[in-house]
N, C-alpha and C positions, 0 to 999 in steps of 0.2 A: 436481431434480438438484442444484441449488446447495446446498440444505439438507442433502442427503445427503453431499455433499463436505465441508461444514463439520462435520457430525456425525462423520465418519471422522477428520478432522484433529484435532478435539478429543479423540476417544477415543485416538488415537495419542499425543498429548501426555500425557494422563492415565496411559497405560501406560509413560511414560518414553521414548517414541520421539522423537528429535530430528529434526524435519522439515528437509529440505534446501531449497535455493533454489527448485527447481522446485515442490515441494509448497507452500511458502509463497506463491509467486506464484499458484498455483491457488487457494489459500484466499483470497488478496486479491481475486482475480477474482470469486469467489463473494460476498464481502462487498460488492464494488462493485455487483454485479447486484442484491443484496438491500437495499442501503442500510444496511448494518450497520457504522456508523462505529466504534463501540467495538471490535468484533472486528477490524476492519481495522487500527486503531491498535496492537492487541496483536500481530497478525501482523507488522506492519512493525517493531515492536520486536524480535521474534524474529529477523527478517531482519538486523537490525543486529548481531546476535551471530554471524552466520555466519563472520566473520573470526577469531573467538576460537578458540584452540587446542582447547578442549573441545567445540566445536560443528562438525559435519561441513560440508564444502563440498559443492558439487553433484556430487561424485565424478567430475569430468571431463566430465560430460554437459552439453550446452548446450540451453537451451530455444530454440524457434524464434526467430530474429532476434537472439539474444544473441551478442555478439561475443567474450565471454570468460566464464570461470567466474563464478558468482555468489558473491562473498565478502562481500556486504552488499547493501543495497537499491540498485536501479538506478532509472532514470527511470520505467520501467514500473511498478515497485512503488509509487513515490511517486504516480504518476498514478492508479493503482487506489485507493490510500488516499484521495487528495483527492476522487476521484469518489464513493467510498463516503460521505465526509462530506457532499458536495453532495447526495446522494440520501437522506440520513437524513430520516426523517419530520419534517415541519414545518420543515426547514432549520435545526434546532437545533445542528448541528455545523459551521456555515460557518466559525467562527473556527479550528477545528482544520484545516480545509482551507487557510486562509490561512497558518497556522503551518507546515504542511508545505511549502507553496510557498516560504516564506522559508527553511525548512530546506534545501530543494533548492539554493537559491542559494549557500549556504555549506557544503554537504555535503563531507565528507572522502572520500566514495565516488566512484569514477569513473563517468562517464556519468550524472550526476544533474542536469545543468543543466535548468531548467524550459523547456518548449517550449510551442507553441500549445495542445496538448492539456491540459497541466497548468494553464495560465492559463484556458482555457475552462471546465474543471471547477471551478476556484476561483470564477470569475465566476458560474457557474451556482449554486453554493452560496450566494453572496451574494444573488443574485437571488431564489432560493427563500425566503430569510429576510427579504426586503424591505430588505436592506442595500445599496441602490443606490449610495450614496456610497462605500462600501467597495469595491464592484466596480469603480469608476472609478479607484481608486488604483493 
């Protein structure tokens, strides 16, 4: 199912459809489940464009648990991307997970402060890569 979701998302983008926040969050969730770090980073970048005038917002709909419209990545999006990096085969993307965690700390987007889930995902990525000293920082 996750592969099919990503296939549809990629096809929509190829046809010029601009995905909204809900669709991008779903794509990020699929990437997280499959450990597709590169794709997750691309979807997170698309989510950062949601506030731009030429890119649609979530059309007033809210995803479960969201407190406001998605005009850019929220903590959920960052956590999914960090987890995708942690789950990447061989732990080769752990540094991207740490970079995203640091990005959350300084993010201009609302509701992006890192929480225990984000830290745990980043630590898991470090652990998977054997970077135990990095996990302790």
